[in-house]
N, C-alpha and C positions, 0 to 999 in steps of 0.2 A: 722803225723796222722791227719786226718780231724775230725772235730767236728760233730757228728751225729745230734746235735741240731741246727746247723747253716745251715738251709735249705733256699735256694733261691727260694721262692715260685713263683715269677714271672717266673723264668726259668722252674720250675716244671710244672706250668700251660701250658706253651708252649710245653713242652715235652709230657704232657698228651694229649693235643689237637693234636699234630703231630701223636702220637700213635693211637688215635682214627680215624684220617683221613686215615692213612695207613691201619688199620684194616677194615674200612668200604669199602675200595676199593680192598680188598684182598679176599682170599678164606674163607670158613667157618672155616677152621683150623687156619687161621691167626686171625680171630675174637676171637676164643676160647682162643688162646694163649694171645692175647692182653687183653682180659677181666680180666684175673687174675692179670695182672700188673696194670690195671686201678683200679680194686678193692683195690689193695694194696695202690695205691696212694690216693684213696678216704679215706681209713682208716687212713692213715698218716695225711692227711689234717684235717679230723674230730677230731682226737686225739689232734692235736696241739690246735685247737679251744676249745675243751671240757676241756682241762687241763689248759687253760689260757696262753699257751705259745706263742700264736699269736692271733691277732684279725681275725674275719671273712674276713674283707677287705684285710688284709695282705695275708691271705691264698688263698682266692677265687677271689680276685681282686674286682674292683668296681662293685657293684650289681646294675643293671638297674631295677628299680621298676616300670617303665612305662608299662611293658607288663603284 
């Protein structure tokens, strides 16, 4: 049985990026389907940070403040 709290956030970021890329180059239906999953991933990421289970850097990666 896997541990729900043991999230590989680096891998999750890659999967989220992959999903967004596929959806942007797909149909409107593809985008609609992907949007729900991306929103779920966003909520998961936000919850981990808000509850102090992980830092923003762990969850979202290195933030570039130069832009």
